[in-house]
C-alpha positions as CSV (number, residue, x, y, z in Angstrom):
1,M,-19.9,12.4,92.9
2,N,-22.5,10.5,91.0
3,E,-25.6,8.6,92.2
4,I,-23.7,5.2,92.3
5,D,-21.0,6.7,94.5
6,D,-23.7,8.4,96.7
7,F,-25.6,5.1,97.0
8,T,-22.3,3.3,98.1
9,C,-21.4,6.0,100.6
10,L,-24.8,6.0,102.2
11,R,-25.1,2.2,102.3
12,G,-22.0,2.2,104.4
13,S,-23.4,4.6,106.9
14,P,-25.7,4.0,110.0
15,L,-28.3,6.2,108.4
16,S,-29.1,3.4,106.0
17,E,-29.4,0.6,108.7
18,G,-32.4,-1.5,107.9
19,L,-33.2,0.1,104.5
20,T,-33.8,-1.9,101.4
21,D,-31.8,-1.0,98.3
22,D,-35.0,0.6,96.8
23,Q,-35.6,2.7,99.8
24,L,-31.9,3.8,99.9
25,R,-32.2,4.7,96.2
26,A,-35.1,7.0,97.1
27,L,-33.0,8.6,99.7
28,T,-30.0,8.9,97.5
29,G,-32.3,10.8,95.0
30,I,-32.4,13.7,97.4
31,T,-28.8,13.4,98.7
32,F,-25.8,15.4,97.7
33,C,-22.4,14.1,98.7
34,R,-19.3,16.3,98.7
35,R,-15.8,16.7,100.1
36,L,-14.9,19.4,102.5
37,Q,-11.5,21.0,102.7
38,D,-9.5,21.1,105.9
39,H,-11.2,23.6,108.4
40,E,-14.1,24.2,106.0
41,V,-17.2,25.2,108.0
42,L,-20.2,22.9,107.4
43,I,-22.6,24.4,110.0
44,E,-22.3,27.9,111.7
45,E,-23.2,28.4,115.3
46,G,-26.4,30.4,115.6
47,K,-27.5,29.7,112.0
48,I,-30.5,27.7,110.8
49,D,-29.6,24.8,108.5
50,N,-32.4,22.4,107.8
51,S,-30.0,19.8,106.4
52,L,-28.9,16.5,107.8
53,H,-25.3,15.6,107.2
54,V,-23.8,12.1,107.3
55,I,-20.0,11.9,107.7
56,T,-19.0,9.2,105.2
57,E,-15.2,9.8,105.6
58,G,-13.1,11.9,107.9
59,A,-14.0,14.0,110.9
60,L,-15.7,17.2,112.0
61,A,-14.7,19.3,115.0
62,V,-17.7,20.6,117.0
63,T,-16.6,24.1,118.1
64,R,-17.9,26.9,120.2
65,D,-17.1,30.6,119.5
66,L,-15.0,32.2,122.2
67,G,-15.0,35.7,120.5
68,R,-12.3,37.6,118.7
69,G,-12.1,34.9,116.0
70,E,-11.1,32.2,118.5
71,Y,-13.0,28.9,119.2
72,T,-12.6,25.8,121.2
73,T,-13.3,22.2,120.2
74,I,-15.8,20.5,122.4
75,H,-16.2,17.2,120.5
76,V,-15.1,15.4,117.4
77,L,-17.6,13.7,115.1
78,R,-16.2,10.7,113.1
79,T,-17.1,8.6,110.1
80,G,-20.6,7.2,110.5
81,D,-21.7,10.1,112.7
82,M,-24.4,12.5,111.7
83,A,-24.3,16.2,112.0
84,G,-27.0,18.8,112.3
85,E,-29.6,16.2,113.3
86,M,-31.2,18.5,116.0
87,G,-31.5,21.4,113.6
88,F,-32.8,19.0,110.9
89,V,-35.6,17.8,113.2
90,T,-36.5,21.0,115.0
91,G,-35.6,23.8,112.6
92,R,-33.8,25.8,115.4
93,P,-30.4,27.5,115.2
94,H,-27.4,25.3,115.8
95,S,-25.5,25.6,119.0
96,A,-22.1,25.0,117.6
97,T,-20.0,25.4,114.5
98,L,-18.8,22.2,112.6
99,R,-15.4,22.4,110.9
100,S,-13.8,19.7,108.9
101,L,-10.6,18.1,110.2
102,G,-8.6,17.3,107.1
103,R,-10.5,16.3,103.9
104,T,-13.9,15.1,105.0
105,Q,-16.7,13.7,103.0
106,V,-20.3,14.3,103.9
107,C,-23.6,13.4,102.3
108,S,-26.5,15.8,103.0
109,F,-30.1,16.2,102.3
110,D,-32.7,18.9,103.1
111,R,-35.7,18.4,105.5
112,A,-38.3,19.5,103.0
113,A,-37.0,17.1,100.3
114,F,-37.0,14.3,103.0
115,E,-40.6,15.2,104.0
116,D,-41.7,14.9,100.4
117,L,-40.8,11.2,100.6
118,L,-43.4,10.6,103.3
119,T,-46.2,9.9,101.0
120,E,-44.5,7.4,98.8
121,Q,-41.9,5.9,101.4
122,P,-43.4,6.3,104.9
123,W,-41.6,3.2,106.3
124,M,-38.3,4.5,104.9
125,V,-38.8,7.9,106.5
126,Y,-39.7,6.2,109.8
127,R,-36.6,3.9,109.7
128,V,-34.3,6.9,108.9
129,M,-35.8,8.8,111.8
130,Q,-35.1,5.8,114.1
131,N,-31.5,5.7,112.8
132,I,-31.1,9.4,113.4
133,V,-32.1,8.9,117.0
134,H,-29.9,5.9,117.5
135,V,-26.8,7.6,116.1
136,G,-27.6,10.8,118.1
137,H,-27.9,8.7,121.2
138,G,-24.4,7.1,120.5
139,I,-22.8,10.5,120.1
140,L,-24.4,11.7,123.4
141,R,-23.2,8.6,125.2
142,R,-19.6,9.3,123.9
143,M,-19.8,12.9,125.0
144,N,-21.1,11.9,128.5
145,A,-18.2,9.4,128.8
146,E,-15.7,12.0,127.9
147,Y,-17.3,14.4,130.5
148,V,-17.0,11.7,133.2
149,E,-13.4,11.1,132.3
150,L,-12.6,14.8,132.4
151,T,-14.3,15.2,135.8
152,K,-12.3,12.2,137.2
153,Y,-9.1,13.8,136.0
154,I,-9.9,17.2,137.5
155,T,-11.0,15.6,140.8
156,R,-7.8,13.4,141.0
157,S,-5.6,16.5,140.3
158,Q,-7.6,18.4,142.9
159,G,-8.6,21.0,140.4
160,L,-5.0,22.1,139.7
161,Y,-4.0,23.0,136.2
């Protein structure tokens, strides 16, 4: 992709909420957008990846390793969601593997490059961090709602499979 396409992709994402065009251009300057193939791994469980990824099209399965090459999907991230935000902020290993579902487009940037923008664009960095928390909160709310629904289902069926 080129910078114009990257700008357009990021402008349509919640990451850019409240950013001016100039601020978004600064962010686009450190961003790399790409397409993932079906089942391509974006983030590996247990690995450190200091990048933030924005899903601009498609979906990512959040999976956990079951051993012997098997995994289970615990959640699905969709267009507009962010991926890797906790590792981006904390620098700690990821607790799940992210795999693309179909052709998925992500725009990514590295924490060090983002931190370099602090001097010239402090308000943009602040706003992006707010947006990361906002999107992360939305994902957590969806996951909690799914957990409640699953618990209701199990309770109604009296735990029978």
